[in-house]
C-alpha positions as CSV (number, residue, x, y, z in Angstrom):
1,M,-2.2,87.3,82.0
2,S,1.3,85.9,81.5
3,Q,4.8,87.3,81.0
4,L,6.0,86.9,77.4
5,K,9.2,85.2,78.5
6,D,7.1,82.5,80.3
7,I,4.9,81.7,77.3
8,L,8.0,81.6,75.1
9,Y,9.4,78.5,77.0
10,K,10.7,75.9,74.5
11,V,10.4,78.3,71.5
12,N,13.5,78.3,69.3
13,I,14.3,82.1,69.2
14,D,16.6,83.6,66.6
15,A,16.5,87.3,67.8
16,V,14.8,89.6,70.3
17,V,14.2,93.3,70.0
18,G,12.7,94.8,73.2
19,N,11.6,93.4,76.6
20,T,10.3,89.8,77.0
21,G,9.3,90.6,80.6
22,V,6.1,92.4,79.4
23,V,2.8,91.0,80.5
24,V,0.5,89.9,77.7
25,K,-3.2,89.6,77.9
26,D,-3.8,87.1,75.0
27,I,-2.3,85.4,72.0
28,Q,-3.6,86.0,68.5
29,F,-2.6,84.9,65.0
30,D,-5.5,86.6,63.3
31,S,-4.7,90.4,63.2
32,R,-8.5,91.2,63.1
33,K,-8.8,89.8,66.7
34,V,-5.8,91.7,68.2
35,S,-6.6,94.1,71.0
36,L,-4.7,96.0,73.6
37,N,-1.7,94.2,75.2
38,D,-2.0,91.0,73.0
39,V,0.9,89.2,71.4
40,F,0.5,88.7,67.7
41,V,2.0,85.7,66.0
42,A,2.6,86.2,62.2
43,I,1.9,82.9,60.4
44,R,2.7,82.3,56.7
45,G,-0.5,80.6,55.4
46,S,-1.3,79.1,52.0
47,V,-3.5,82.1,51.1
48,T,-2.2,85.0,53.2
49,D,1.0,85.9,55.0
50,G,0.5,87.2,58.6
51,H,3.8,89.2,58.2
52,E,1.8,91.6,56.0
53,Y,-0.5,92.4,59.0
54,I,2.1,93.1,61.7
55,K,1.6,96.9,61.4
56,K,-2.2,96.5,61.7
57,A,-1.7,94.3,64.8
58,V,0.6,96.9,66.4
59,D,-1.9,99.7,65.5
60,Q,-4.6,97.7,67.3
61,G,-2.6,97.5,70.5
62,A,-0.3,94.4,70.2
63,L,2.7,94.9,72.6
64,A,4.6,92.0,71.2
65,V,5.1,90.4,67.8
66,I,6.4,86.9,67.0
67,C,7.6,86.6,63.4
68,E,10.0,84.7,61.1
69,E,11.2,88.0,59.5
70,L,11.5,91.2,61.4
71,P,9.7,94.2,59.8
72,K,11.8,97.0,58.4
73,E,10.2,99.5,60.7
74,L,10.2,98.6,64.4
75,V,7.9,100.5,66.7
76,N,9.2,101.8,70.0
77,G,7.8,100.0,73.1
78,V,6.8,96.9,71.1
79,T,8.8,93.6,71.6
80,Y,9.7,91.7,68.4
81,V,10.8,88.1,68.6
82,Q,12.2,86.4,65.5
83,V,11.7,82.7,65.3
84,S,12.5,80.1,62.6
85,N,9.0,78.6,62.5
86,S,6.0,80.7,63.6
87,N,3.6,77.7,63.6
88,K,5.8,75.8,66.0
89,A,6.3,78.9,68.2
90,L,2.5,79.4,68.3
91,A,2.0,75.7,69.4
92,Y,4.5,76.0,72.3
93,M,3.1,79.4,73.3
94,A,-0.5,78.1,73.3
95,A,0.4,75.2,75.5
96,N,2.4,77.4,77.9
97,Y,-0.3,80.1,78.0
98,Y,-2.9,77.5,79.1
99,E,-0.4,75.9,81.5
100,N,0.1,72.7,79.4
101,P,-3.4,71.1,79.9
102,S,-2.6,68.0,77.9
103,E,-0.4,66.9,80.8
104,N,-3.5,66.8,83.1
105,L,-5.4,64.1,81.1
106,K,-4.8,61.1,78.9
107,L,-4.7,62.4,75.3
108,V,-4.8,59.9,72.5
109,G,-4.2,61.0,68.9
110,I,-5.7,59.0,65.9
111,T,-4.1,59.5,62.5
112,G,-4.4,57.8,59.1
113,T,-6.4,58.4,55.9
114,N,-9.7,56.6,56.9
115,G,-11.3,55.7,60.2
116,K,-10.1,58.6,62.4
117,T,-13.5,60.1,63.1
118,T,-15.1,56.7,63.8
119,I,-12.3,55.5,66.2
120,A,-12.1,58.8,68.1
121,T,-15.9,59.2,68.4
122,L,-16.5,55.5,69.4
123,L,-13.6,55.7,72.0
124,Y,-15.3,58.8,73.4
125,Q,-18.6,56.9,73.5
126,L,-17.1,53.7,75.0
127,F,-15.2,55.6,77.9
128,K,-18.3,57.7,78.5
129,N,-20.4,54.6,78.9
130,A,-17.7,53.2,81.2
131,G,-18.5,56.1,83.6
132,Y,-15.5,58.4,82.8
133,K,-15.5,62.1,82.0
134,V,-14.2,62.3,78.4
135,G,-13.3,64.8,75.7
136,L,-13.3,64.6,71.9
137,L,-11.6,66.7,69.3
138,S,-13.0,65.6,65.9
139,T,-14.1,66.6,62.4
140,V,-17.7,66.4,63.4
141,H,-17.6,68.4,66.7
142,I,-15.7,69.1,69.9
143,L,-17.0,67.6,73.1
144,V,-16.0,68.6,76.7
145,D,-17.7,65.7,78.5
146,D,-21.4,66.6,77.7
147,K,-20.8,70.1,76.3
148,K,-20.8,70.3,72.5
149,Y,-19.0,72.9,70.4
150,P,-18.8,73.1,66.6
151,A,-15.6,71.9,64.7
152,T,-14.1,73.9,61.8
153,H,-11.1,71.7,61.0
154,T,-10.2,68.0,61.5
155,T,-7.3,69.2,63.7
156,P,-8.1,72.7,65.1
157,D,-5.4,75.4,65.5
158,S,-3.0,75.2,68.5
159,L,-4.8,77.9,70.4
160,T,-8.2,76.2,70.0
161,I,-6.8,72.8,70.9
162,N,-5.2,74.1,74.1
163,K,-8.2,76.2,75.0
164,Y,-10.5,73.2,74.9
165,L,-8.0,70.9,76.6
166,N,-7.8,73.5,79.4
167,E,-11.6,73.5,79.7
168,M,-11.4,69.7,79.8
169,S,-8.8,69.8,82.5
170,D,-10.9,72.2,84.6
171,E,-14.0,69.9,84.2
172,G,-12.0,66.9,85.4
173,V,-11.9,65.1,82.1
174,E,-9.7,62.0,82.3
175,F,-9.4,60.9,78.7
176,C,-9.5,62.9,75.4
177,F,-9.5,61.4,71.9
178,M,-8.3,63.5,69.1
179,E,-8.2,63.2,65.3
180,V,-4.8,64.1,64.0
181,S,-4.7,65.1,60.4
182,S,-1.7,65.4,58.1
183,H,-2.3,69.1,57.7
184,G,-2.4,69.5,61.5
185,I,0.9,67.6,62.0
186,H,2.6,69.5,59.1
187,Q,1.4,72.9,60.5
188,E,2.8,72.0,63.9
189,R,-0.7,72.1,65.6
190,T,0.0,69.1,67.7
191,T,3.5,70.3,68.8
192,G,3.8,70.9,72.5
193,L,1.0,68.5,73.4
194,H,1.6,65.5,75.7
195,F,0.2,62.4,74.1
196,T,-0.5,59.2,76.1
197,G,-0.9,57.2,72.9
198,G,-1.1,57.4,69.1
199,I,-3.1,55.2,66.8
200,F,-2.4,54.6,63.0
201,T,-5.4,53.4,61.0
202,N,-4.2,53.1,57.3
203,L,-2.8,55.2,54.5
204,S,-4.2,55.6,51.0
205,H,-4.5,58.3,48.3
206,D,-5.6,61.7,49.8
207,H,-4.5,65.3,50.2
208,L,-2.0,65.2,47.4
209,D,-3.1,68.8,46.6
210,Y,-1.4,69.7,49.8
211,H,1.4,67.1,50.1
212,N,3.3,66.9,46.8
213,T,3.9,63.2,46.9
214,F,2.5,60.1,48.7
215,A,5.9,59.7,50.4
216,E,5.7,63.2,51.8
217,Y,2.1,62.5,53.0
218,R,3.3,59.2,54.7
219,D,6.4,60.9,56.3
220,V,4.2,63.7,57.8
221,K,2.0,61.0,59.5
222,K,5.2,59.2,60.6
223,S,6.5,62.3,62.3
224,F,3.6,62.2,64.7
225,F,4.9,58.8,66.0
226,D,8.5,60.0,65.9
227,H,7.6,62.6,68.5
228,L,5.6,60.4,70.9
229,P,7.3,60.1,74.3
230,K,8.6,56.8,75.7
231,T,5.8,56.8,78.2
232,A,3.2,56.7,75.4
233,F,1.9,53.8,73.3
234,A,2.0,53.5,69.5
235,L,-0.8,51.3,68.2
236,V,-0.6,50.6,64.4
237,N,-2.5,48.5,61.8
238,I,0.1,46.3,60.3
239,D,-2.2,44.9,57.6
240,D,-1.3,48.3,56.0
241,K,2.3,48.2,54.8
242,N,2.9,51.7,56.2
243,G,2.1,50.5,59.7
244,L,5.7,49.3,60.4
245,V,7.0,52.5,58.8
246,M,5.1,54.6,61.5
247,M,7.0,52.7,64.2
248,Q,10.5,52.9,62.8
249,N,11.8,55.8,65.0
250,T,9.2,56.0,67.7
251,K,10.3,56.0,71.4
252,A,6.8,54.9,72.4
253,K,5.8,51.3,73.4
254,K,4.9,49.5,70.2
255,H,1.7,47.5,69.7
256,T,0.1,46.1,66.5
257,Y,-3.4,45.1,65.3
258,A,-4.5,43.2,62.2
259,L,-7.1,41.0,60.6
260,K,-4.9,39.3,58.1
261,T,-1.5,39.0,59.8
262,Y,0.0,38.0,63.1
263,A,-0.3,41.0,65.6
264,D,-0.7,41.8,69.3
265,Y,-4.4,42.3,68.7
266,R,-6.2,40.1,66.2
267,A,-9.7,39.9,65.0
268,Q,-11.7,37.6,62.7
269,I,-15.0,38.4,61.0
270,L,-17.4,35.5,61.8
271,E,-20.6,37.2,60.4
272,N,-21.0,40.3,58.3
273,Q,-24.6,41.5,57.6
274,F,-26.7,44.7,57.5
275,G,-27.6,44.0,61.1
276,G,-24.0,44.1,62.3
277,L,-20.8,42.2,62.7
278,L,-19.9,39.1,64.7
279,L,-16.2,39.3,65.5
280,K,-13.7,37.1,67.3
281,V,-11.3,39.5,69.0
282,N,-8.3,37.8,70.7
283,D,-10.3,34.6,71.1
284,N,-13.4,36.4,72.5
285,E,-16.6,36.6,70.4
286,V,-18.5,40.0,70.3
287,W,-21.6,41.1,68.4
288,T,-21.5,44.7,67.3
289,K,-24.0,47.0,65.6
290,L,-21.4,48.3,63.1
291,I,-21.0,46.9,59.6
292,G,-18.2,46.0,57.3
293,N,-14.6,45.0,57.1
294,F,-13.4,48.6,57.6
295,N,-15.4,48.7,60.9
296,A,-13.8,45.4,62.0
297,Y,-10.4,47.3,61.9
298,N,-11.9,50.3,63.7
299,L,-13.4,48.1,66.4
300,L,-10.2,46.2,66.8
301,A,-8.2,49.5,67.3
302,I,-10.8,50.6,69.8
303,F,-10.5,47.3,71.7
304,A,-6.7,47.5,71.8
305,A,-6.7,51.2,72.8
306,A,-9.2,50.6,75.6
307,E,-7.0,47.8,77.0
308,L,-3.8,49.9,76.7
309,L,-5.6,52.6,78.6
310,G,-6.5,50.2,81.5
311,L,-9.9,48.8,80.8
312,E,-10.6,45.1,81.5
313,T,-11.2,42.8,78.5
314,I,-14.7,41.6,79.4
315,E,-15.8,45.2,80.2
316,T,-14.3,46.4,76.9
317,L,-16.1,43.8,74.9
318,Q,-19.4,44.5,76.6
319,L,-19.0,48.2,75.9
320,I,-18.1,47.5,72.2
321,S,-21.3,45.6,71.8
322,E,-23.3,48.7,72.9
323,L,-21.6,51.2,70.5
324,E,-23.8,53.0,68.0
325,S,-22.5,54.0,64.5
326,V,-21.2,57.5,64.0
327,S,-23.2,60.2,62.1
328,G,-22.5,60.0,58.3
329,R,-20.4,56.8,58.7
330,F,-22.4,53.9,57.0
331,Q,-25.6,55.5,58.3
332,Y,-28.5,53.7,56.8
333,M,-32.3,53.6,56.7
334,V,-34.8,51.3,55.0
335,S,-37.8,53.0,53.3
336,P,-41.4,51.7,53.3
337,Q,-40.7,50.3,49.8
338,K,-37.8,48.3,51.3
339,I,-35.2,50.5,49.5
340,T,-32.0,50.7,51.6
341,A,-30.3,54.1,51.6
342,I,-26.7,54.4,53.0
343,V,-24.9,57.7,53.6
344,D,-21.2,57.5,54.1
345,Y,-18.3,60.1,54.3
346,A,-16.2,58.0,51.9
347,H,-14.3,60.8,50.0
348,T,-11.1,59.0,49.1
349,P,-10.7,56.1,46.6
350,D,-9.8,53.6,49.3
351,A,-12.8,54.6,51.5
352,L,-15.2,54.4,48.6
353,K,-13.8,51.0,47.6
354,N,-14.1,49.7,51.2
355,V,-17.8,50.8,51.5
356,L,-18.8,49.4,48.1
357,E,-17.0,46.1,48.7
358,T,-18.7,45.8,52.1
359,I,-22.2,46.4,50.6
360,N,-21.4,43.8,47.8
361,S,-20.2,41.2,50.4
362,I,-23.6,41.5,52.2
363,R,-26.1,41.9,49.4
364,T,-27.6,38.9,47.6
365,G,-26.9,40.1,44.1
366,N,-30.6,40.2,43.1
367,E,-30.9,43.9,43.9
368,Q,-29.3,46.9,42.2
369,L,-26.6,48.9,43.9
370,I,-26.9,52.6,42.9
371,T,-24.0,54.9,43.9
372,I,-24.1,58.7,44.0
373,V,-20.7,60.2,44.3
374,G,-19.0,63.6,43.8
375,C,-15.5,65.0,44.4
376,G,-14.7,68.3,46.3
377,G,-13.6,71.4,44.4
378,D,-10.2,73.0,45.1
379,R,-8.9,69.7,46.4
380,D,-6.7,66.8,45.0
381,K,-7.8,66.4,41.4
382,T,-5.9,63.1,40.9
383,K,-8.4,61.1,42.9
384,R,-11.4,62.2,40.8
385,P,-11.0,59.6,37.9
386,K,-10.1,56.9,40.5
387,M,-13.3,57.6,42.5
388,A,-15.4,57.4,39.3
389,N,-13.7,54.2,38.2
390,I,-14.4,52.5,41.5
391,A,-18.0,53.7,41.7
392,S,-18.8,52.6,38.1
393,T,-17.0,49.2,38.5
394,L,-18.5,48.1,41.8
395,S,-22.1,49.4,41.3
396,N,-24.9,48.6,39.0
397,R,-25.4,52.3,38.4
398,A,-23.2,55.3,39.2
399,I,-24.5,58.9,39.3
400,F,-21.7,61.5,39.3
401,T,-22.7,64.8,40.9
402,S,-21.5,67.8,43.0
403,D,-19.9,67.4,46.4
404,N,-18.6,70.8,47.7
405,P,-17.6,72.4,44.4
406,R,-16.2,75.5,46.3
407,S,-14.7,77.8,43.6
408,E,-14.5,75.3,40.8
409,K,-17.2,74.6,38.2
410,P,-19.1,71.5,39.1
411,E,-19.2,70.5,35.4
412,A,-15.3,70.6,35.3
413,I,-15.1,68.4,38.4
414,I,-17.5,65.8,36.9
415,E,-15.6,65.9,33.6
416,D,-12.4,64.9,35.5
417,M,-14.3,62.0,37.1
418,E,-15.8,60.8,33.8
419,A,-12.3,60.4,32.4
420,G,-11.7,57.5,34.8
421,V,-14.7,55.4,33.6
422,E,-13.7,52.3,31.6
423,P,-15.5,51.7,28.3
424,Q,-17.5,48.7,29.5
425,N,-19.0,50.8,32.3
426,F,-20.0,53.9,30.2
427,N,-23.7,52.8,30.0
428,K,-23.8,52.4,33.8
429,T,-23.1,56.0,34.5
430,V,-25.0,59.3,34.4
431,S,-23.9,62.8,35.4
432,I,-26.3,65.2,37.2
433,T,-24.7,68.4,38.5
434,D,-27.4,69.2,41.1
435,R,-26.8,66.9,44.1
436,K,-30.5,66.9,45.2
437,Q,-31.6,66.1,41.7
438,A,-29.0,63.3,41.6
439,I,-30.4,61.8,44.8
440,K,-34.0,62.1,43.5
441,T,-33.0,60.3,40.3
442,A,-31.4,57.5,42.3
443,C,-34.7,57.1,44.3
444,Q,-36.7,57.0,41.0
445,F,-34.3,54.4,39.6
446,A,-34.6,52.2,42.7
447,N,-36.9,49.2,43.0
448,P,-37.9,47.4,46.2
449,N,-34.8,45.8,47.9
450,D,-32.4,48.0,45.9
451,I,-29.5,49.8,47.7
452,I,-28.6,53.5,47.3
453,L,-25.2,54.6,48.5
454,I,-24.7,58.4,48.8
455,A,-20.9,58.9,49.3
456,G,-18.6,61.8,50.0
457,K,-20.3,64.2,52.4
458,G,-21.4,62.0,55.3
459,H,-22.0,64.1,58.5
460,E,-21.7,67.4,56.6
461,T,-25.0,69.4,56.7
462,Y,-24.0,72.0,54.1
463,Q,-22.9,72.3,50.5
464,E,-20.3,75.0,49.6
465,I,-20.6,76.6,46.2
466,N,-18.5,79.8,45.3
467,G,-17.8,80.5,49.0
468,V,-21.5,80.3,50.0
469,R,-22.6,77.5,52.3
470,T,-26.2,76.3,52.1
471,D,-28.0,73.7,54.2
472,F,-27.6,70.3,52.7
473,D,-28.0,67.0,54.6
474,D,-27.7,63.8,52.4
475,F,-29.5,61.7,55.0
476,K,-32.4,64.0,55.6
477,I,-32.9,64.6,51.8
478,V,-32.8,60.9,50.8
479,K,-35.2,60.1,53.7
480,E,-37.6,62.8,52.6
481,L,-37.5,61.7,48.9
482,L,-38.0,58.0,49.6
483,N,-41.0,58.9,51.9
484,Q,-42.5,61.0,49.1
485,L,-42.3,58.0,46.7
486,N,-44.6,56.1,49.1
487,K,-47.4,58.6,48.8
């Protein structure tokens, strides 16, 4: 229980009607969860506007309302606080309510188009193996040291973030690694958090359904670094031209990493094969179980972050050599017929290109590469033809199928994809709406030593069609189908 005036610390207030000395039990932004003596924060969302539910929240017992626009009818005994940005207000209130838990541990945010999950998860793994209590806020799940909770968003809402950071603080967690999405930054979910460091991976085509232009997408990512304190570090990939943009206005200590250009942290790929990578990192050789150029960048970021957080070089390199790949990120198996199946979360043009180029750089060329790819419904349509073009150009065969169609017709999504295929690649492509049937067809096409890439869903264990989620795990399905071929 806290006084309203205490949890409003740092909130930019335009007007107050009523008493801010009232004691509130909890903070809610979903009117359905409001109960007696709660404070309700009215958020304008993309689908619904919380301002329409203020009366409902008050009827359910809310004794205070935070809103951008005061309702026409004010109820006696209820405190109304008008703010310019409800999302920002919620973020500060959540941090204050939980007594600013991010200040009690070393919180590192990872942002960029690709690599966030891998870097955050492997940093968690590395510091855990080094003997620390560690937290993780990721797309795949939330970890409070050894306790696992399901994740619903890449960057959870402010209340959820602070709730888990508070639990981490109570459990004595020393480090927490957090994926920071552009949606999360734009919706102020990271506002009010105290970051020890920020990592920028890369920037490529994604989320233009939400951010109107690439420049807007880039600038939202940049704002994360603009708000880092001078006590934090900013670690950026300067092989990506946007890396230097991220550091333009930051007060944090600047550090760079790269494979191709001069940087504070450098790496060179000495060997790249299905068994792993041999890297030279700042003049030290290290063998890792991870595969591909994109993972060389991820591992270099992990090495740099570990050093910036105080680990010794030799210990860090040893821990890197023990890291296991992340679920749904270049996860592969070899069937009894010697067919290699790879499942990867690649759901952007750049990520798909990276994975296919990695496979092509390792394979001998005597085997077929069969790629199964789909694009999500109700998401950025402009990347669909690009994804199809990349898949059909860099594979021997490309099968276009459903990903998570959501409320769109799968056939319409596939039609958008097909528009990107160049004439010389038409005969290499086939479209199969049913994802399981697409995977089955790829298994039937494949001969011994061939490679099947299933892209787009990665760690996801469901498929969403018309608002209904059904169990669907690419890795389990391809494993089962390949084993059936052997019978």
